[in-house]
N, C-alpha and C positions, 0 to 999 in steps of 0.2 A: 418278274416285277418283284418278287422276295428280295433280289439282290439290289433294288435301287436305292434304299434307304442308306445302306452300307457305302455302295458307289458314290452317293451324295455327300456323305461323311468324307471319304477319301479325298474327293475333288475340292471340297471345303477346307481340309487341312493343308491339301497342296495350293491353294489360293492364298491361304494364311502365311505360310512359310515364304512363299513368294513376295509378298508384301513385306514381312517382316526383314527379308533378306535387302530389299530396295531401302528400307527405312533404318536399319538398325545402327548406323553411324551417327544418327540424330538422337537415338534412343541413349541418353545418358543416365546412368547411375545416380542416384542421390544418397545422402547421408546427413544424419544429425549431427552437428559438431557438440562436443563434449564442453562442459563448462571448463574455461579457461583457454580452450584450444585457439591457435593461430593458424593462419592456412598452411604453415608447413607441419605443424603437428598433426593436423587431420592428415595430410597427403602421405606423411611419414608412415601414419597408422596403416594405410593401404598400400606401403611401399612405392609410391610414387613420387617421393620429394628427391630423388635423385637424379631427376631429369628437368633442367629448367622449363623445357617446353610444356611439361604438365603444369607447372607452377603459372605459368604465362595462361594456360589455357584454362584453368581453374580461376583465376583473377579475371579474365576475360569474361568468363561466362556468369561468373556470380556477380560481377562490378564491384570487386573488391581489389585492394592493393596487396602486395605479398606481404605487408607487415601487419595487416589489420588482425584485430580479436575477431573472431567470430560468434556471432549470436546462438547460444544453445537450444533457443527455443526455434531457429530456422533450419531448414534443410537445403544443401548446398548442393550444386551439380558437380560430380567428381570427373575427371578424365579417363572415365570407363565406359565403353561403349558396351551395351548389352546387346547381343545378337541371339537368334531363334535357334539353339543346337538342332542341327538336321537328324541327330542320332547317328551318323555315319562317321564324319571326321571333323576336326578342327578347320583343316585346309579348305575341304569343300563348303564348310559352314560360309566361312568368310572369304571364300573364291581367293586363296592364296597358294603359292607352290613352293613355298619356303617351309620346309619341315623344321629346321630349327627354331623358326619363329612360332611355329605351331606347339613345338615341345614347350617354349618359355611361357607360352599362353595357357597351356596346360598346367605347367608349375605354379603359374600365379593363381589361378583358379583353385588349385588343391589347396595352396598354401593358404589363402584367403579362408577356405572352409576349416582347415585345420586352427585357425585362428580365431575362430568364431565370428568371422566377419561376413560370410553368406551361410544360411541356415542348411542349404542343401548343395550336393555337387550339381555342376552344370549338367551331367548325364542325366540326373534324376529330374531335375525341374526345368529342364531344356533352356537354361539361361546361361550364355556363355558371355564372360566377363572379358573385355578386350581391350588393354589400356591404350591409351593415345600415344604414348612413347613407342609402341610396337606399330602402328599405324602412319605415323606422319613425322617423326622427329628421333629417329633412333640416332642419327649422326649427332645429335646434342648431347646425348646421354652423359650422364657425369660419373655413372656406375657401371662396372661391368657385370654386376651382379644379374643373373639370370633368373632369379626369384623375386617376388615382392616385398621379401624383408630379408635383414641381414641374415647371412649364413656364416659358418666359421670361415676365418680368413683362409685357413690351407684348403678348403674344398672350392672356395669360389674365385679367387684370383687366377686370372689366366694369362699368360705372359710374364714379362719381365721388363716391362717399357715405361713403368709409372703412369705419369699424368700424360704422356703421349699416348698410352693405350687408351686412355678415357676420352681423348680427343678423336678416336677413331683414325689416327695416322695424320689429321691435317695438322696446321699450326694455328688453329682456333681452340682456345681452351676456355671453356665456358667458365671456370672457376675464376676466371678475372673480371667477369661482367663483360657486357656486350661493349664497352668502351674500350677496353683494354684486351680483349679475347685475343685479338690478331698477335702472335708471337713470331714474327720470321727467324728463320735460325741463321744467326751470325756468322758463326763457325763451329767447328768440332772440337774446340779447346778441350774441353771437359768430355770428351766422348770416353766411354768404358768408366767413369767415375759416377757413383751412386749416392744421392744425397735422399736422408728423410728429414723433412723440418717439422717442426712441432712448434706450434704456437702456444703458449702456456694458457692453462684453464680451459673455459669454453663448457657449452652446456651448462648444467647446472649450477656451475661455478663461475661468475664473472671475473674471479681474482681480485687484485688491490681495485680501490677506487679513490678517486680525486674530485675536487670541486673547483671548476671554473665559472665564477659567476654562478648563474642558475643552472649550469650544465655539470652532468655527472660525467666523470671520465672512468670508463671500466677499462682495466688491464688488457682483458681477453682480446677487445675491440681493435686497440692500437699495435697489440702485439701480432694479432692476425694480418693486419695491414701491413706491416713491415715485412713479416714472412712472407706473403703474398708477392710483394714486390722483389724479395730476395729469389723466390720462385721463378719468377719471370726472367731475372738475370741470368739463372743456373740453366733454364731451359732454352733462352737464345744462344747457349754455347754448347748445346748438344749433350748436357748432363741427363743422366737419368734421375729423376726426382719423384717423391713421394710427400705429397703435403698432407700430413697424417691426420691433423685437425681441419675441418673443412665447415665452411658455411656456404650452403647452397645458392644463397641469393646476396650476399654482401659484396662480392668482387672487391676489386681496389677502389678505394673510394678516396676523394679529393677534398671532401669537407674536413673543418675543423672539429666538428663534434661529432663524433661516431655513435650512433644510436647504440645503446647496451641490449642485448637480446639474448636469448638462450637456446638458440637453435642449431648450433654447432654439432657436427657428428665427427665420428672418425671414419677415416677410408673404408669403402665399401658399406657406406650408410649405416654404421653401428651407431647406435644411440649410447652417449657417454653416460656412465654411471655415476651415480652422487657420490659414493664412497670415494675419497681423494686416492687411495692406496690401489683400487680396483680400476680407478680413471687412469692411474700412471701405469700399471700393468698391463693395460689393455693395449696403450700405444707402445710399449716396450715388448710386448709378446708378437704385435703384428710387426715391428722393425726386426725381431731376430728371425722371424718365420721367412720374410721376406730375404733378409740378409744371407740366411743358410742359402736360399735358393738360388742369389746372385753368385754367392762363392761357389756352390756347386757347378755353376755356369762358367765359371773362371775368372768374375771380377772381385778383385781384392780390395779395390780403393773406395771404401765405403764410410761415409760422414753421417752423425747426427749433428744437427743444430738445432737447439731448443731457445725459443725466444720468450722473455718475459720482461715485465715492469715491476719494480720494487715498490714498497711502501715503506716511508720512514717519517720521521718528524716533519712537518711542513716547511721548518727552517732549514732543513739540510738540502744542501744541493750536492749531488753525486755526478760522475762522469760514468759513461760506459764501463762495465766491468764484465769480466769472464771467469768462469768456472770451468775445469778440466777433469778428466777421470785419473783418478789416484793411480801413481804408478805407470801411466801410460805416456809415453814420450812423444807419442806421434798427436796424441790431445794436446799435450802441453805447447806442443810448437804450434799448433793450429792457433791455439788461444793467444800465444805471444804475437804470431803474425797478425792477427785481427785487432789486437792491442798496438803494435807499432803501426799499423795503418791509421788508427784514430789518433794517434800521437803526432803524426806527422800532418794530419789533415788540421789539426788544431795549431800545430806550430805555421801553419800557411795561412790562418784565418787573418782578417784586417785587425779584430780586437785580439790579438796573439795572448793566450795565457797557458799557463802550465796544464798538461793534461794528468788527470789524477786517477783514471781508471785503473784497476788492478787485474793481475791475474793469479789466482790461486785455486787449490783444489779443494773439493767439498765432496762429501759422501750423499749426493741426491740421488734420489732412486732410479731416475733416468740415467745417470753416468754409471751407476755401478751394476745396472741390469742389462743395458744394452751391449750386444757382442761385436759391435761393428769396429773397425779399424781406429777411427777416431770418433770423438763425442765432446762437443762444446756446448756450455749452458751460458747465455748472453742474458745480462740485465741492462736495459735500456735508460732508465732514469728513475728517479723519485716520482711517483704519479702524484704526490700532495705538494710538491716543491712548485713554486708560480714560474721559476726559471727552467726547470727541467719539463714542466709542462709544455712550453714552447717547442721543445724538441720533439714532443708527439703531435699536438694540434695543428703544426704547419706541414702540408702534405710535401713540401720540398724537403723539411727535415726528416720527414719518415723515408722518402726516397734515398736522401744521402746516407741514412743509418743502413739502408739496404745495400746500397751499392760499397760502402765502406766495406762491410760484412763479407760482400763478395769478393772485394780487393784482397782481403785477409786471406780467404779461402784460396784463390788462384796462385798465391806467393807460395802455398804449402808444397 
């Protein structure tokens, strides 16, 4: 008789655990948004923004759109399920047989504890956080990082396949958005060539701005769209490509007026620093680390292409022009090839006019710091000039810019 109360408690606990095991996938963690938060900034805080499915899940559960500002007075359901940890193992708690997945979930929880996102460890309070992307949508993952927040590039990048590694080996690339995700392999023309694409500015810095009627044109948005289109061309011909600056929800856009935002990150979901110098060094450091790995693997043909939009007097029309690495003949040749393509395209236009784009050297930090064989810096237009703006806001023109840069690349 004396043992009955204890037996009753044990049975009750077992019943509770069984119920929790049945219901835990519907038991979502909630969090209060901070002032100024949008969907991506809140998810980024929890290491979840690198997976499009997490973003879609959050929007669906909270009835918001990807671009909405969040109300700091409200709590939002996160794409994190809370399971009752059984005190034995993660695998048995959530009924999986994937040891690596269990280790990633463990790392996710430990990182959240280190960052102060959870007050106690899952072992102490028996509440295991399981991110949705580990349950339902790993194949859509945009980041290969196995922890909930960015870690140093050298320790977190696995493999040397660029964007293809993020698509899990498929030919669907989430970075292009749902409409353009499918990117069939046309040929292997660019096999064993590596490219690092940088769209200018991003994150806290939108770059140059122009005005078109009531619409503000931001440099980083239009440079990003052209760079994405170039990325798609390179991937379709078998290149290994790293899109260094990334926006997890924009994709290739066909609209004339691309919304300005500040949610871009750098490869591996790294937050972009406010300081311009730190911003540039973050990018060149990543490129140099990856370039060294590829070189060690025997790949010598590596190229950096950085795309920007200039800002000058609104009365000054300019053509696309190019900068190259000082004293680097391979970079100079690549820039000249790009310029030659643009000149030929202008000569074949119905409204034929002389092309005035230039090729010069310039001591820009990206050009001086990267250690790749070739590096070219491209300026697409004057964002304040009405004629140049047409080169940016028309989707066909943005595609043409990407196509012509690509043609210059394959001439090299």
